[in-house]
ZAVO-332394 format. One record per residue: residue in one letter; x, y, z of N, C-alpha, C in turn. Coordinates in pm, 1 decimal, padded with zeros to 6 digits, always signed. Example, Ala and Ser with C-alpha at 12.3 -4.5 7.8 and 13.67 -1.06 7.14 Angstrom:
REM ZAVO-332394
NODE; vexdren; nX; nY; nZ; caX; caY; caZ; cX; cY; cZ
NODE; a; +01319.0; -00569.0; +00780.0; +01230.0; -00450.0; +00780.0; +01320.0; -00330.0; +00780.0 .
NODE; s; +01285.0; -00225.0; +00708.0; +01367.0; -00106.0; +00714.0; +01290.0; +00003.0; +00787.0 .
***
This chain:
REM ZAVO-332394
NODE; vexdren; nX; nY; nZ; caX; caY; caZ; cX; cY; cZ
NODE; x; -01204.3; +00893.2; -03243.1; -01343.3; +00838.9; -03071.3; -01475.2; +00908.9; -03085.9 .
NODE; x; -01510.8; +00840.5; -03067.2; -01639.8; +00925.9; -03072.0; -01642.0; +01017.4; -02932.3 .
NODE; x; -01752.4; +01079.5; -02929.8; -01749.6; +01162.0; -02775.5; -01761.3; +01123.2; -02664.2 .
NODE; x; -01845.8; +01024.2; -02720.0; -01908.3; +00939.8; -02571.7; -01736.7; +00854.8; -02489.4 .
NODE; x; -01676.4; +00779.8; -02618.0; -01559.3; +00731.9; -02526.7; -01485.1; +00826.2; -02480.9 .
NODE; x; -01471.9; +00944.9; -02555.6; -01373.5; +01048.8; -02490.8; -01402.0; +01109.5; -02375.5 .
NODE; x; -01524.5; +01111.9; -02321.3; -01578.6; +01149.9; -02199.4; -01580.1; +01062.8; -02107.0 .
NODE; x; -01607.2; +00958.4; -02155.9; -01546.6; +00808.1; -02061.5; -01438.3; +00834.9; -02036.5 .
NODE; x; -01328.3; +00861.7; -02106.3; -01187.5; +00819.6; -02083.9; -01140.2; +00963.1; -01977.9 .
NODE; x; -01195.3; +01051.1; -01975.7; -01143.7; +01139.6; -01904.9; -01264.0; +01143.1; -01774.3 .
NODE; x; -01372.9; +01086.0; -01748.1; -01429.5; +01056.4; -01647.2; -01321.4; +00949.2; -01565.0 .
NODE; x; -01316.8; +00859.4; -01595.5; -01213.2; +00758.7; -01588.6; -01110.4; +00780.9; -01492.9 .
NODE; x; -01024.2; +00885.9; -01561.0; -00865.4; +00928.9; -01552.0; -00896.0; +01029.4; -01411.9 .
NODE; x; -01019.6; +01109.2; -01378.0; -01077.1; +01185.2; -01321.4; -01090.6; +01112.4; -01164.3 .
NODE; x; -01138.0; +01011.3; -01214.2; -01174.8; +00904.8; -01074.1; -01060.0; +00852.4; -01013.6 .
NODE; x; -00970.5; +00823.4; -01081.2; -00814.0; +00726.1; -01018.0; -00793.4; +00846.5; -00925.7 .
NODE; x; -00788.3; +00920.3; -00914.8; -00736.2; +01048.5; -00807.7; -00535.1; +01038.7; -00848.0 .
NODE; x; -00509.0; +01078.7; -00756.1; -00307.1; +01093.5; -00715.8; -00262.7; +01100.9; -00613.8 .
NODE; x; -00174.5; +01044.9; -00562.0; -00109.7; +01015.5; -00433.1; +00052.2; +01032.6; -00462.9 .
NODE; x; +00128.7; +01067.0; -00368.4; +00276.5; +01056.1; -00387.6; +00287.8; +00939.4; -00256.4 .
NODE; x; +00372.8; +00928.9; -00219.6; +00452.8; +00804.6; -00143.3; +00585.3; +00927.4; -00099.2 .
NODE; x; +00579.4; +00894.8; +00041.1; +00730.5; +00979.5; +00071.0; +00755.7; +00887.2; +00164.5 .
NODE; x; +00921.7; +00898.3; +00263.2; +00934.4; +00846.8; +00379.3; +00863.1; +00947.8; +00480.7 .
NODE; x; +00898.6; +00829.9; +00610.4; +00814.4; +00895.3; +00690.4; +00888.6; +00999.9; +00765.9 .
NODE; x; +01043.8; +00946.5; +00777.3; +01149.4; +01009.0; +00836.6; +01128.0; +01105.3; +00943.0 .
NODE; x; +01113.4; +01034.6; +01049.9; +01103.3; +01053.5; +01180.4; +00950.7; +01140.1; +01222.6 .
NODE; x; +00882.2; +01162.5; +01112.0; +00763.5; +01236.9; +01142.9; +00635.7; +01127.2; +01203.8 .
NODE; x; +00545.7; +01176.9; +01276.9; +00475.3; +01106.3; +01325.5; +00362.2; +01092.9; +01236.5 .
NODE; x; +00315.0; +00927.3; +01241.6; +00225.1; +00901.0; +01139.4; +00094.2; +00923.1; +01209.6 .
NODE; x; +00019.9; +01012.2; +01141.5; -00160.8; +01009.4; +01246.7; -00189.1; +00887.9; +01177.9 .
NODE; x; -00305.4; +00812.6; +01302.0; -00389.3; +00765.9; +01285.8; -00481.4; +00740.3; +01156.4 .
NODE; x; -00506.2; +00655.1; +01100.7; -00603.1; +00665.8; +00979.2; -00527.1; +00714.1; +00846.8 .
NODE; x; -00383.5; +00719.8; +00842.7; -00290.6; +00751.8; +00734.3; -00293.5; +00581.9; +00608.8 .
NODE; x; -00280.5; +00674.7; +00483.8; -00260.6; +00518.0; +00426.6; -00098.4; +00528.1; +00427.0 .
NODE; x; -00048.7; +00399.1; +00398.1; +00064.2; +00365.4; +00455.7; +00142.8; +00246.5; +00340.0 .
NODE; x; +00232.7; +00246.8; +00301.1; +00292.0; +00136.4; +00238.5; +00416.3; +00118.7; +00294.7 .
NODE; x; +00442.5; -00014.0; +00333.2; +00555.6; -00076.5; +00409.6; +00617.0; -00179.0; +00310.7 .
NODE; x; +00775.7; -00121.0; +00284.3; +00877.8; -00238.8; +00193.5; +00879.6; -00314.4; +00263.8 .
NODE; x; +00902.0; -00418.5; +00262.8; +00949.3; -00578.8; +00337.1; +01071.5; -00580.9; +00294.1 .
NODE; x; +01181.6; -00587.5; +00407.6; +01309.7; -00652.4; +00353.4; +01337.2; -00837.9; +00390.6 .
NODE; x; +01420.1; -00888.4; +00362.9; +01445.9; -01002.0; +00417.0; +01417.0; -01082.0; +00554.9 .
NODE; x; +01483.5; -00995.2; +00619.6; +01367.8; -01031.9; +00762.4; +01280.4; -01041.0; +00761.3 .
NODE; x; +01217.5; -00915.3; +00728.4; +01068.0; -00902.4; +00745.8; +00992.6; -00980.1; +00700.6 .
NODE; x; +01025.0; -01068.7; +00555.6; +00957.3; -01172.2; +00480.9; +00997.5; -01310.3; +00588.1 .
NODE; x; +01083.8; -01334.4; +00621.0; +01139.0; -01461.8; +00737.0; +00993.7; -01430.8; +00809.5 .
NODE; x; +00961.5; -01351.4; +00860.2; +00905.6; -01327.5; +01021.3; +00742.8; -01320.5; +00944.1 .
NODE; x; +00715.5; -01274.5; +00850.7; +00596.5; -01264.7; +00816.8; +00553.8; -01400.5; +00701.7 .
NODE; x; +00660.2; -01501.5; +00692.2; +00652.1; -01568.2; +00597.8; +00543.6; -01681.2; +00636.6 .
NODE; x; +00511.0; -01744.5; +00770.9; +00404.1; -01812.8; +00779.4; +00269.5; -01811.3; +00770.2 .
NODE; x; +00256.4; -01668.2; +00810.8; +00143.1; -01542.9; +00802.8; +00089.8; -01515.1; +00656.3 .
NODE; x; +00151.2; -01468.6; +00607.9; +00128.5; -01371.1; +00494.3; +00234.8; -01437.3; +00357.0 .
NODE; x; +00336.2; -01490.8; +00383.8; +00376.3; -01571.2; +00297.3; +00497.0; -01539.8; +00240.8 .
NODE; x; +00595.5; -01636.2; +00158.5; +00760.8; -01567.1; +00201.0; +00812.0; -01466.8; +00085.1 .
NODE; x; +00685.5; -01415.4; -00044.1; +00751.6; -01391.9; -00150.7; +00713.6; -01238.6; -00117.1 .
NODE; x; +00681.1; -01165.6; -00005.5; +00591.8; -01032.9; +00011.1; +00680.3; -00916.8; -00009.9 .
NODE; x; +00671.5; -00843.8; -00114.0; +00754.8; -00713.4; -00156.6; +00733.9; -00585.8; -00061.1 .
NODE; x; +00592.3; -00563.2; -00037.2; +00490.8; -00419.7; +00046.2; +00410.8; -00447.1; +00092.8 .
NODE; x; +00345.8; -00411.0; +00171.2; +00216.5; -00417.2; +00218.9; +00147.8; -00287.5; +00208.8 .
NODE; x; +00026.6; -00202.8; +00164.7; -00055.2; -00109.6; +00138.9; -00159.4; -00149.6; +00273.2 .
NODE; x; -00175.1; -00049.2; +00343.5; -00329.8; -00018.4; +00390.8; -00326.0; +00109.6; +00501.9 .
NODE; x; -00435.6; +00054.9; +00542.3; -00457.5; +00229.7; +00605.8; -00383.0; +00226.6; +00784.2 .
NODE; x; -00317.5; +00296.1; +00831.8; -00279.5; +00271.7; +00924.3; -00407.2; +00292.6; +01072.0 .
NODE; x; -00458.4; +00198.6; +01183.1; -00534.9; +00184.0; +01220.4; -00499.8; +00181.2; +01422.8 .
NODE; x; -00376.4; +00128.0; +01423.4; -00340.4; +00135.4; +01575.7; -00137.4; +00131.5; +01549.5 .
NODE; x; -00102.3; +00178.4; +01677.1; +00033.2; +00190.1; +01657.7; +00076.9; +00231.9; +01823.6 .
NODE; x; +00183.4; +00188.3; +01851.7; +00288.3; +00213.6; +01987.4; +00421.3; +00237.6; +01920.2 .
NODE; x; +00491.1; +00208.4; +02030.0; +00648.2; +00219.4; +02015.7; +00718.6; +00121.4; +01963.5 .
NODE; x; +00626.9; -00045.7; +01939.6; +00687.6; -00158.4; +01889.1; +00673.5; -00192.5; +01807.9 .
NODE; x; +00540.6; -00193.6; +01729.9; +00461.3; -00177.1; +01625.2; +00337.8; -00095.6; +01589.9 .
NODE; x; +00311.8; -00151.8; +01445.1; +00170.2; -00055.9; +01365.2; +00124.3; -00161.6; +01328.5 .
NODE; x; -00033.3; -00129.8; +01368.3; -00140.2; -00229.8; +01299.4; -00202.7; -00184.0; +01164.3 .
NODE; x; -00226.7; -00254.0; +01053.3; -00258.6; -00218.4; +00939.2; -00368.3; -00243.8; +00903.1 .
NODE; x; -00491.5; -00207.8; +00807.7; -00551.5; -00283.9; +00776.8; -00564.5; -00283.8; +00633.8 .
NODE; x; -00479.0; -00377.9; +00594.5; -00408.3; -00429.2; +00488.3; -00526.7; -00424.8; +00350.8 .
NODE; x; -00486.3; -00334.2; +00282.4; -00545.5; -00338.0; +00143.1; -00484.1; -00372.0; +00010.5 .
NODE; x; -00368.4; -00394.3; +00050.7; -00269.2; -00474.3; -00093.2; -00199.2; -00522.4; -00019.6 .
NODE; x; -00146.1; -00623.1; -00080.1; -00000.4; -00712.9; -00075.8; +00079.1; -00700.0; -00195.1 .
NODE; x; +00221.0; -00640.8; -00224.4; +00248.1; -00637.3; -00354.7; +00378.8; -00763.3; -00327.9 .
NODE; x; +00358.0; -00899.7; -00447.4; +00454.6; -00980.0; -00434.9; +00600.2; -00932.6; -00505.4 .
NODE; x; +00677.7; -01019.5; -00449.2; +00827.0; -01004.2; -00542.8; +00805.4; -00986.0; -00678.1 .
NODE; x; +00761.1; -01062.7; -00714.7; +00784.1; -01143.5; -00862.9; +00640.7; -01059.0; -00950.1 .
NODE; x; +00579.3; -00959.8; -00896.3; +00512.3; -00866.6; -00945.0; +00337.2; -00850.3; -00934.7 .
NODE; x; +00353.8; -01001.9; -00902.6; +00188.3; -01021.0; -00843.9; +00132.5; -00912.6; -00716.5 .
NODE; x; -00036.9; -00931.1; -00748.8; -00052.5; -00860.7; -00641.1; -00202.7; -00993.7; -00564.0 .
NODE; x; -00224.0; -00919.2; -00407.6; -00342.1; -00990.8; -00350.3; -00419.2; -00907.4; -00278.1 .
***
C-alpha cells in the first residue's frame, strides 16, 4: 500500500469513534443520551402502523421523557431481516 492510502485508512478509522451499548438497569437516562431501543412483538404491533411491522430496534437521541414514555429524535431504524432505514 502506498503511504497516502495508509494515512487515509488511519484517518477514517479514527473518525469513526467508539461506543458501548449497555442496559439501563434502573438508572435514569439524562436528556440528550444516545439510546437504542429493542422492539419486541408487542412493540412491533403497536408501531406497525406508523413505522412498519419489521422493526428490530430504533436508535436515536433522548429528547423528552416522563413516567410513561420516551421521545426520541430517531437516527436509525434497524429491520428484522438486516436492513436499515
